[in-house]
N, C-alpha and C positions, 0 to 999 in steps of 0.2 A: 703215435701217438700226430698229434694236429702238425699240420705243414707250417712253418711259421712263414708270414707274410713278408714278400721284400720291403726293405726299408731303404733308408738313404746308405749309399756305397762308402763316404766318408763318415769313420764315427770321432764325434767332435771329444774333448777332455770332458765339459760339463754332463754327459750321457754317460760318460765312462762312470765319473765319477759317485753319480745318480745309481748308476748301474751295480756298480759294487756296494753301495751302502744298506741297497735294498734287497741284493740278494744276501747282506750279513742278517738284516732283520726276517728276510723268509726262513733262514736258515734255522734261527733260532725257535721260531713259529713250530716248522716242520719238526725239530726236535723236543719239543715240547708234547707238540701231539705224539710223536714216537715214544715217549715218556708216560704219557697218561696210556696208549695203546696197550703197552706192554702187560700191566695187569689185568686192564679191562678185558682185553681179548682172552688172556687164560679165564678169568670169572666168566666171560660171555660162554668161552669154550663148553667149561663145567654147566651153567645152567643150560646148555643146549641141551648135551647129553643126557643131563637128569630129567630135563622135564620132557624128553621125546616120549612121542605117544606111536602105538605102533611100528618099532622098530625103525621110528623115522626121526632123524637127529631135528630139534628144534632150530628156528630160522634166528635166533638170538646174533649165535657167533657169525653170520652172513649179512645180515643188518647191520651190523656192526663193521664187517669189511666194505659194505656200501657207503655205509658214513666215511669211513677213511678213505675211500676212492674218489667220492666227492672232495673231501677235505684238500686228500691231494693236486685235485685237479684245482680248487678253489685257490692255494696258496701258489701254485704254478712256479717253485722254486727255480726253474730254468727257462723264464719269460722273459729275462734279458737278452737271452741268443736272438731275439729279433733285431738287436740294433749290430748285432755281430755282421762283419762281412762275410761274403757268402764262402770265400774260400777257407774261413776258420770253421763255419759249420759243416763241411763237408771233410775236414781234414782227420778227425778219431772216428774209428769205427771198433766198435763192440762187435763180439760174435756173432753170428746170424740167432744163435741159440738165447733165449731169454734164460731167467732163474731157474722159473718152472721147469724148463724142459732137460732141463742139466741134471735137476734133483729130480725127475720122473726115469729119465734114466738110471741114476745111480740108485734109485728103489728099486725098479726094475731086475736089477744086475743082481743087487741084494738078495730079492725073493726068491730069483733064479740058483742062484745059489744055495740056498737054504733048501730048495726043493730037493737040490740032486745031496743033501745030507752036512748040510752046514756049510761055511764058508772055510773053505781049506786053505791053509799058508797060499799056495799058489794063486788064489783068489784073491785073498788080503792083498799082497803085493801088486795085482793087476790094478784093485781098487785104488790102491795109494800110488800106484805109478799114472794113471789116469789122472787122480786129483794132485797131483803134482804140476803135469800137463797143463791143467787148467789154472794152477796158479803162474805157471811161467808166460802164460798169454797174458 
């Protein structure tokens, strides 16, 4: 995402209290948005599928995703990190792959196994082991 601009090196208590309060408010707004998106995205997916012409899915679902992406940017849930000391911002690291890449790998694995005649007990064990490894990270 966007690189956070450098700010003060020393965090004062007032800024910390403000950031905690704003974060709580943003969590509520983000949660409400997600609560609305669950049924609306399902409906938009069905409408997109049903209204498809010439075997091309409709755009309603993807328009909703764009609204969701823009609202995520607008909410800027973790914007208070701008006030965090540099060493805190650089301390925690997630794996290089994002959730879409991990799900793509799982999907490819399942499709390949299905093409080979279904998911065998051995393949199921390998998939479960991979998922346990992901959870342990």
